NUPAVEX-111670 format. One record per atom (N, C-alpha, C): x, y, z; residue in three letters. Coordinates in steps of 0.001 Angstrom, whole numbers, padded with zeros to 6 digits, always signed. Layout:
<rs>
XYZALA
...
</rs>
This chain:
<rs>
+073079-007374-027934UNK
+073260-005932-028084UNK
+073240-005555-029552UNK
+072469-004537-029890UNK
+072409-004027-031256UNK
+073155-002700-031343UNK
+073569-002355-032560UNK
+074166-001053-032833UNK
+073172-000229-033634UNK
+072897+000972-033171UNK
+071972+001872-033848UNK
+072741+003082-034371UNK
+072506+003408-035628UNK
+073131+004565-036267UNK
+071996+005530-036619UNK
+071950+006658-035930UNK
+070820+007576-036009UNK
+071205+008809-036829UNK
+070466+009042-037901UNK
+070778+010117-038853UNK
+069715+011205-038720UNK
+070132+012392-038323UNK
+069176+013468-038074UNK
+068699+014124-039361UNK
+067697+014984-039221UNK
+067101+015669-040355UNK
+067635+017067-040569UNK
+066930+017818-041408UNK
+067359+019165-041786UNK
+067360+020094-040580UNK
+068408+020899-040486UNK
+068522+021875-039418UNK
+068928+021310-038074UNK
+068909+019995-037958UNK
+069160+019348-036675UNK
+070632+019045-036454UNK
+070895+018477-035284UNK
+072199+017915-034936UNK
+071949+016552-034295UNK
+073028+015859-033976UNK
+072875+014588-033294UNK
+072152+014722-031967UNK
+072171+015927-031397UNK
+071463+016174-030138UNK
+069990+015810-030243UNK
+069396+015945-031410UNK
+067961+015672-031550UNK
+067615+014236-031171UNK
+068621+013354-031161UNK
+068420+011955-030807UNK
+068797+011665-029360UNK
+069190+012653-028567UNK
+069862+012335-027303UNK
+068982+011553-026330UNK
+067682+011803-026329UNK
+066806+011069-025417UNK
+066594+009630-025885UNK
+066471+009446-027185UNK
+066350+008092-027743UNK
+067648+007326-027512UNK
+068776+008001-027750UNK
+070073+007346-027534UNK
+070205+006885-026090UNK
+069803+007740-025151UNK
+069899+007363-023737UNK
+069014+006165-023429UNK
+067815+006134-024000UNK
+066905+005013-023761UNK
+067459+003719-024342UNK
+068099+003802-025504UNK
+068703+002613-026109UNK
+069909+002141-025301UNK
+070738+003087-024888UNK
+071937+002735-024116UNK
+071580+002140-022762UNK
+070535+002640-022149UNK
+070102+002099-020857UNK
+069695+000632-020979UNK
+069304+000237-022188UNK
+068899-001144-022421UNK
+070013-001956-023086UNK
+071237-001430-022996UNK
+072410-002205-023371UNK
+072856-002105-024810UNK
+072327-001154-025559UNK
+072656-001051-026970UNK
+073689+000047-027236UNK
+074355-000077-028363UNK
+075363+000892-028790UNK
+074707+001883-029747UNK
+075047+003153-029602UNK
+074398+004188-030402UNK
+075425+005154-030973UNK
+075244+005486-032247UNK
+075993+006553-032904UNK
+074974+007546-033446UNK
+075113+008803-033072UNK
+074207+009847-033541UNK
+075037+011089-033863UNK
+075802+011043-034938UNK
+076735+012141-035223UNK
+076044+013393-035745UNK
+076734+014520-035584UNK
+076325+015747-036263UNK
+076744+015636-037725UNK
+075796+015781-038635UNK
+076166+015860-040043UNK
+076719+017254-040319UNK
+077631+017392-041299UNK
+078231+018703-041551UNK
+077175+019752-041886UNK
+077369+020939-041376UNK
+076491+022060-041679UNK
+077282+023288-042071UNK
+076556+024311-042492UNK
+077158+025614-042791UNK
+078215+025540-043887UNK
+078011+024643-044839UNK
+078902+024545-046003UNK
+078036+024184-047197UNK
+077828+025163-048069UNK
+076882+024991-049176UNK
+077403+024112-050295UNK
+078649+023647-050212UNK
+079213+022807-051263UNK
+079103+021317-050958UNK
+078776+020962-049737UNK
+078758+019554-049360UNK
+077553+018839-049949UNK
+077725+017542-050219UNK
+076712+016746-050889UNK
+076182+015650-049970UNK
+075209+014915-050458UNK
+074690+013768-049719UNK
+075785+012736-049467UNK
+076672+012559-050422UNK
+077802+011644-050212UNK
+078674+012111-049054UNK
+078881+013420-048948UNK
+079669+013951-047832UNK
+078982+013671-046496UNK
+077665+013805-046468UNK
+076935+013529-045233UNK
+077053+012054-044867UNK
+076919+011182-045855UNK
+077066+009750-045591UNK
+078488+009436-045128UNK
+079474+010087-045733UNK
+080872+009890-045309UNK
+081036+010212-043826UNK
+080400+011298-043380UNK
+080529+011715-041986UNK
+079946+010675-041039UNK
+078829+010082-041430UNK
+078215+009059-040577UNK
+079084+007812-040530UNK
+079539+007369-041689UNK
+080372+006157-041744UNK
+081662+006374-040951UNK
+082243+007564-041041UNK
+083458+007851-040277UNK
+083188+007792-038777UNK
+082035+008271-038352UNK
+081702+008239-036930UNK
+081552+006809-036419UNK
+081032+005934-037266UNK
+080830+004535-036887UNK
+082157+003787-036834UNK
+083106+004209-037647UNK
+084423+003568-037639UNK
+084413+002230-038351UNK
+085036+001217-037737UNK
+085215-000069-038415UNK
+083963-000928-038371UNK
+082960-000569-037606UNK
+081781-001419-037444UNK
+080973-001488-038731UNK
+080359-002624-038945UNK
+079452-002810-040071UNK
+078186-003472-039553UNK
+077133-003415-040366UNK
+075850-003917-039911UNK
+075133-002862-039092UNK
+074263-003297-038203UNK
+073538-002383-037340UNK
+072222-001926-037944UNK
+071518-001124-037174UNK
+070222-000574-037566UNK
+070413+000905-037867UNK
+070221+001288-039107UNK
+070362+002683-039520UNK
+068974+003318-039529UNK
+068856+004472-038883UNK
+067577+005165-038772UNK
+067730+006565-039357UNK
+066857+006921-040285UNK
+066879+008255-040867UNK
+065604+009004-040560UNK
+065731+010222-040037UNK
+064570+011041-039704UNK
+064440+012193-040684UNK
+063242+012395-041224UNK
+062908+013544-042055UNK
+063867+013635-043258UNK
+064609+014752-043403UNK
+065564+014831-044519UNK
+066637+013752-044422UNK
+066859+013217-043238UNK
+067794+012099-043094UNK
+067417+010902-043930UNK
+066187+010878-044444UNK
+065773+009821-045358UNK
+066543+009809-046658UNK
+067155+010934-047035UNK
+068003+010950-048223UNK
+069402+010420-047916UNK
+069858+010584-046678UNK
+071206+010161-046304UNK
+071246+008732-045777UNK
+070260+008352-044981UNK
+070296+007053-044296UNK
+070409+005860-045242UNK
+069709+005821-046388UNK
+069883+004658-047272UNK
+071301+004537-047821UNK
+071958+005657-048058UNK
+073354+005612-048523UNK
+074225+005005-047438UNK
+073994+005430-046199UNK
+074746+004892-045065UNK
+074468+003401-044913UNK
+073200+003016-044994UNK
+072830+001602-044848UNK
+073506+000747-045908UNK
+073599+001266-047124UNK
+074257+000540-048206UNK
+075746+000375-047921UNK
+076388+001433-047460UNK
+077838+001389-047211UNK
+078188+000513-046006UNK
+077285+000465-045029UNK
+077557-000321-043821UNK
+077053-001754-043929UNK
+076412-002094-045051UNK
+075738-003399-045139UNK
+074864-003602-043906UNK
+074004-002634-043657UNK
+073198-002597-042435UNK
+072280-003812-042339UNK
+071931-004147-041116UNK
+070989-005234-040878UNK
+069554-004795-041134UNK
+069282-003513-040940UNK
+067959-002969-041202UNK
+068070-001466-041373UNK
+067107-000910-042102UNK
+067015+000524-042338UNK
+065624+000967-041901UNK
+065570+001999-041069UNK
+064304+002518-040569UNK
+064145+003953-041034UNK
+063024+004223-041686UNK
+062717+005564-042169UNK
+061657+006153-041236UNK
+062065+007112-040410UNK
+061188+007706-039407UNK
+060684+009065-039884UNK
+059374+009155-040165UNK
+058804+010418-040655UNK
+059725+011012-041712UNK
+060145+010164-042637UNK
+061269+010500-043514UNK
+060863+010692-044967UNK
+061624+011528-045644UNK
+061554+011623-047097UNK
+062069+010304-047682UNK
+061327+009738-048623UNK
+061717+008489-049265UNK
+062090+008818-050703UNK
+063373+008790-051038UNK
+063800+009195-052382UNK
+063709+008069-053395UNK
+063766+008458-054659UNK
+063887+007520-055766UNK
+065176+007819-056530UNK
+065790+006809-057156UNK
+066973+007066-057971UNK
+066673+008123-059036UNK
+067629+009010-059228UNK
+067479+010057-060228UNK
+066711+011276-059756UNK
+066309+011300-058495UNK
+065525+012398-057942UNK
+066378+013196-056951UNK
+066320+014504-057065UNK
+067016+015345-056096UNK
+066063+015712-054968UNK
+066600+016104-053815UNK
+065715+016593-052755UNK
+064861+017777-053199UNK
+065419+018666-054008UNK
+064628+019793-054494UNK
+063424+019327-055301UNK
+063582+018239-056061UNK
+062507+017720-056910UNK
+061486+016907-056129UNK
+061909+016384-054981UNK
+061072+015451-054219UNK
+059718+016042-053865UNK
+059697+017293-053470UNK
+058463+017911-052990UNK
+057361+017874-054046UNK
+057731+018190-055276UNK
+056730+018196-056344UNK
+056435+016790-056850UNK
+057470+015975-057002UNK
+057255+014651-057596UNK
+056437+013737-056688UNK
+056458+013984-055371UNK
+055675+013159-054454UNK
+054265+013686-054222UNK
+054000+014904-054662UNK
+052696+015502-054388UNK
+052552+016015-052969UNK
+053678+016331-052332UNK
+053656+016781-050945UNK
+052785+018019-050746UNK
+052931+019000-051619UNK
+052219+020266-051446UNK
+050712+020086-051395UNK
+050178+019317-052331UNK
+048735+019084-052358UNK
+048280+018312-051127UNK
+049108+017337-050709UNK
+048753+016541-049526UNK
+048732+017410-048274UNK
+049709+018296-048139UNK
+049760+019171-046966UNK
+048599+020154-046959UNK
+048263+020688-048121UNK
+047133+021618-048194UNK
+045829+020920-047837UNK
+045659+019705-048324UNK
+044435+018964-048036UNK
+044312+018671-046545UNK
+045426+018286-045919UNK
+045387+017996-044486UNK
+045148+019265-043674UNK
+045742+020373-044107UNK
+045532+021639-043409UNK
+044065+022065-043464UNK
+043408+021774-044571UNK
+041992+022099-044685UNK
+041154+021284-043711UNK
+041614+020073-043403UNK
+040884+019201-042476UNK
+041145+019558-041017UNK
+042379+019996-040709UNK
+042721+020223-039297UNK
+042766+021698-038902UNK
+042230+022541-039760UNK
+042137+023955-039403UNK
+043440+024707-039486UNK
+044351+024225-040316UNK
+045616+024924-040515UNK
+046722+024530-039572UNK
+046555+023441-038831UNK
+047641+022973-037980UNK
+048791+022434-038826UNK
+048457+021637-039856UNK
+049494+021135-040753UNK
+050082+022290-041549UNK
+051404+022363-041547UNK
+052082+023433-042266UNK
+052073+024765-041544UNK
+051653+024774-040287UNK
+051603+026028-039537UNK
+053000+026628-039416UNK
+053095+027936-039630UNK
+054399+028604-039623UNK
+055019+028698-038233UNK
+054208+028571-037195UNK
+054728+028606-035826UNK
+055339+027238-035520UNK
+056659+027151-035302UNK
+057272+025840-035079UNK
+056742+025118-033848UNK
+056241+025873-032870UNK
+055685+025228-031686UNK
+054336+024578-031985UNK
+053741+024941-033111UNK
+052481+024340-033563UNK
+052742+023290-034633UNK
+053585+023630-035589UNK
+053790+022749-036732UNK
+054736+021596-036488UNK
+055697+021765-035570UNK
+056715+020739-035352UNK
+056770+020229-033912UNK
+056713+021117-032942UNK
+057016+020762-031554UNK
+055781+020749-030648UNK
+054603+020542-031197UNK
+053386+020732-030405UNK
+053252+019768-029235UNK
+053942+018615-029276UNK
+053869+017692-028141UNK
+055214+017546-027426UNK
+056145+018425-027739UNK
+057472+018414-027116UNK
+057471+019392-025937UNK
+057993+018995-024774UNK
+058083+019952-023665UNK
+058755+021247-024120UNK
+058193+022370-023710UNK
+058644+023670-024224UNK
+060149+023884-024058UNK
+060752+023571-022921UNK
+062207+023790-022815UNK
+063003+022976-023834UNK
+062572+021747-024097UNK
+063261+020932-025102UNK
+063086+021529-026489UNK
+061865+021977-026793UNK
+061617+022586-028099UNK
+062467+023834-028288UNK
+062556+024652-027251UNK
+063366+025869-027348UNK
+064842+025538-027519UNK
+065307+024515-026825UNK
+066704+024100-026980UNK
+066957+023588-028396UNK
+066015+022823-028941UNK
+066162+022331-030312UNK
+066272+023486-031297UNK
+065457+024508-031093UNK
+065497+025653-031999UNK
+066799+026434-031848UNK
+067332+026506-030635UNK
+068613+027194-030449UNK
+069750+026475-031176UNK
+069594+025182-031350UNK
+070650+024383-031973UNK
+070535+024308-033500UNK
+069521+024899-034082UNK
+069333+024815-035533UNK
+070512+025438-036276UNK
+070812+024864-037444UNK
+071913+025380-038265UNK
+071639+025074-039721UNK
+072518+025535-040592UNK
+072329+025406-042031UNK
+072716+024003-042494UNK
+071765+023141-042557UNK
+071910+021775-043065UNK
+070542+021341-043560UNK
+070422+020837-044788UNK
+071464+020512-045762UNK
+071882+021716-046599UNK
+072873+021478-047436UNK
+073421+022527-048294UNK
+072613+022658-049584UNK
+072862+023756-050287UNK
+072253+023931-051603UNK
+072709+022838-052557UNK
+073958+022437-052464UNK
+074473+021379-053342UNK
+073779+020053-053069UNK
+073581+019731-051790UNK
+072906+018481-051441UNK
+071460+018485-051903UNK
+070812+019625-051871UNK
+069418+019707-052296UNK
+069274+019595-053807UNK
+070264+020086-054549UNK
+070133+020153-056003UNK
+070571+018883-056718UNK
+071512+018141-056145UNK
+072060+016959-056828UNK
+071133+015763-056652UNK
+071095+014893-057667UNK
+070234+013722-057586UNK
+070766+012744-056546UNK
+069853+012007-055962UNK
+070216+010973-054989UNK
+071215+010019-055630UNK
+072358+009725-055007UNK
+073441+009013-055690UNK
+073236+007513-055867UNK
+072287+006903-055158UNK
+072078+005460-055329UNK
+071266+005187-056593UNK
+071570+004082-057262UNK
+070838+003707-058470UNK
+069658+002790-058169UNK
+069585+002302-056942UNK
+068455+001485-056508UNK
+068395+001526-054990UNK
+067262+001111-054439UNK
+067151+001058-052982UNK
+068114+000004-052460UNK
+068791+000271-051344UNK
+069757-000718-050839UNK
+069077-002039-050495UNK
+069824-003117-050650UNK
+069298-004451-050366UNK
+069348-004699-048855UNK
+068511-003971-048147UNK
+068478-003974-046686UNK
+067013-004006-046260UNK
+066632-004864-045325UNK
+065249-004834-044831UNK
+064890-003431-044353UNK
+063771-002924-044859UNK
+063412-001535-044601UNK
+062063-001440-043904UNK
+062025-000623-042869UNK
+060788-000328-042154UNK
+060525+001171-042251UNK
+059258+001529-042234UNK
+058852+002938-042244UNK
+057979+003180-041023UNK
+058263+004264-040313UNK
+057465+004643-039149UNK
+056838+006005-039422UNK
+055523+006053-039333UNK
+054755+007279-039529UNK
+054319+007802-038165UNK
+054472+009096-037961UNK
+054011+009740-036734UNK
+052560+010191-036935UNK
+051660+009680-036118UNK
+050241+009903-036360UNK
+049804+011343-036137UNK
+050616+012137-035412UNK
+050278+013542-035163UNK
+051253+014481-035879UNK
+051866+013984-036948UNK
+052834+014774-037716UNK
+052108+015901-038442UNK
+052525+017131-038196UNK
+051933+018290-038866UNK
+052837+018847-039950UNK
+053871+018114-040277UNK
+054731+018476-041409UNK
+054480+017517-042562UNK
+054758+016231-042355UNK
+054436+015218-043357UNK
+053123+014537-042951UNK
+052030+014825-043649UNK
+050752+014222-043271UNK
+050849+012695-043215UNK
+050306+012072-042189UNK
+050438+010620-042051UNK
+049954+009837-043271UNK
+048802+010207-043832UNK
+048304+009466-044995UNK
+049256+009589-046177UNK
+049844+010753-046330UNK
+050828+010980-047400UNK
+052016+010038-047257UNK
+052561+009904-046030UNK
+053706+009018-045836UNK
+053321+007550-045962UNK
+052135+007181-045513UNK
+051675+005808-045712UNK
+051641+005473-047200UNK
+051086+006380-047999UNK
+051017+006151-049440UNK
+052406+006085-050063UNK
+053305+006959-049618UNK
+054652+006984-050168UNK
+055391+005684-049851UNK
+055215+005175-048647UNK
+055854+003911-048277UNK
+055357+002765-049151UNK
+054061+002753-049425UNK
+053503+001683-050267UNK
+053964+001795-051707UNK
+053892+003010-052268UNK
+054167+003158-053696UNK
+055653+003093-054019UNK
+056494+003605-053139UNK
+057925+003650-053449UNK
+058701+002447-052913UNK
+058235+001871-051812UNK
+058993+000782-051193UNK
+058205-000518-051096UNK
+056908-000466-051347UNK
+056089-001655-051156UNK
+056008-002059-049697UNK
+056088-001084-048796UNK
+056121-001328-047359UNK
+054851-000779-046721UNK
+054257-001567-045834UNK
+053157-001072-045004UNK
+053791-000448-043761UNK
+053619+000847-043616UNK
+054295+001567-042533UNK
+053689+001245-041180UNK
+054544+001261-040165UNK
+054095+001203-038785UNK
+053808+002626-038303UNK
+053188+002721-037136UNK
+052827+004031-036611UNK
+053306+004199-035172UNK
+053594+005460-034839UNK
+053834+005854-033457UNK
+053057+007139-033218UNK
+052412+007232-032078UNK
+051718+008464-031743UNK
+052750+009540-031454UNK
+052603+010677-032112UNK
+053540+011756-031851UNK
+053675+012689-033025UNK
+054385+013789-032771UNK
+054627+014823-033769UNK
+055792+014432-034677UNK
+056127+015333-035586UNK
+057281+015127-036452UNK
+058553+014979-035620UNK
+058581+015615-034456UNK
+059755+015567-033580UNK
+059563+014545-032466UNK
+059102+013372-032836UNK
+058760+012330-031863UNK
+059969+011854-031068UNK
+061166+012010-031595UNK
+062362+011599-030854UNK
+062544+012434-029586UNK
+061956+013626-029563UNK
+061998+014459-028367UNK
+060747+014311-027509UNK
+059626+013976-028133UNK
+058374+013910-027371UNK
+058092+012531-026791UNK
+058494+011474-027478UNK
+058204+010110-027023UNK
+059426+009209-027238UNK
+060546+009546-026610UNK
+061785+008802-026878UNK
+061731+007346-026427UNK
+061095+007072-025304UNK
+061052+005697-024822UNK
+060228+004809-025742UNK
+059085+005326-026192UNK
+058244+004550-027112UNK
+058981+004301-028421UNK
+059678+005334-028921UNK
+060428+005170-030160UNK
+061554+004173-029982UNK
+062275+004248-028880UNK
+063352+003297-028623UNK
+062822+001865-028610UNK
+061656+001657-028029UNK
+061079+000312-027989UNK
+060778-000205-029385UNK
+060280+000669-030253UNK
+060017+000264-031637UNK
+061317-000120-032335UNK
+062351+000685-032159UNK
+063631+000407-032808UNK
+064232-000899-032302UNK
+064135-001141-031010UNK
+064642-002397-030455UNK
+063857-003580-031012UNK
+062561-003396-031212UNK
+061760-004445-031819UNK
+062241-004797-033214UNK
+062618-003781-033998UNK
+063164-004052-035331UNK
+064491-004790-035232UNK
+065331-004397-034276UNK
+066610-005085-034095UNK
+066383-006546-033738UNK
+065394-006809-032894UNK
+065095-008189-032515UNK
+064615-009009-033715UNK
+063937-008361-034661UNK
+063453-009071-035844UNK
+064618-009585-036692UNK
+065659-008769-036818UNK
+066784-009160-037681UNK
+067808-010005-036938UNK
+067810-009919-035586UNK
+068709-010734-034766UNK
+067996-011114-033477UNK
+067141-012119-033533UNK
+066348-012476-032341UNK
+067201-012875-031146UNK
+068452-013273-031367UNK
+069304-013690-030251UNK
+069805-012506-029446UNK
+069789-011301-030062UNK
+070297-010121-029385UNK
+071799-010061-029267UNK
+072493-010920-029990UNK
+073963-010962-029920UNK
+074561-009947-030894UNK
</rs>
């Protein structure tokens, strides 16, 4: 049995993982998918990591997964938990000394998104969330996700530099969603190579793949757990 710690992205709650959590639990694994604090503009990335660690309690190790903006929080959590593995799912990959506000320009995200939009007829970056984010998510689930949106992260978390001085000493995997219309797949592949020296894996799906293909995603995560603990104990 593995322990999975699932860190949601901007605007989300732990609910965004509920289908993946159910798929993992059905296969005998333990899952933590807490709501990170929202609606407080003074909270920082450290505060978000504190909330995750508190939810996990006394446990250490496990597989920490960060989705989207959760890529800024998940490595901090992985470092504090001495995680067995860290998975970056369609995630922002930070560098020491970089704030989330700076990430967009320093990574070249804007140019990459514009280039992809020119190729796909404006699907990438589309202002309609049902096109840009939830295009492969069943409509009722997408509508429920939008009803649950809230103010996260805070202005303070966006402005302050990432608190780690180096990437945590944890085996790291990157998963790119091949139909992502927010973070272009080629952009994330390049970011994984240049910032982490990692060749990213792929899953077919949108940026919100945890809602559109939860079983496939759960299988990938279990595969990573098996890599770090083949005995499954």
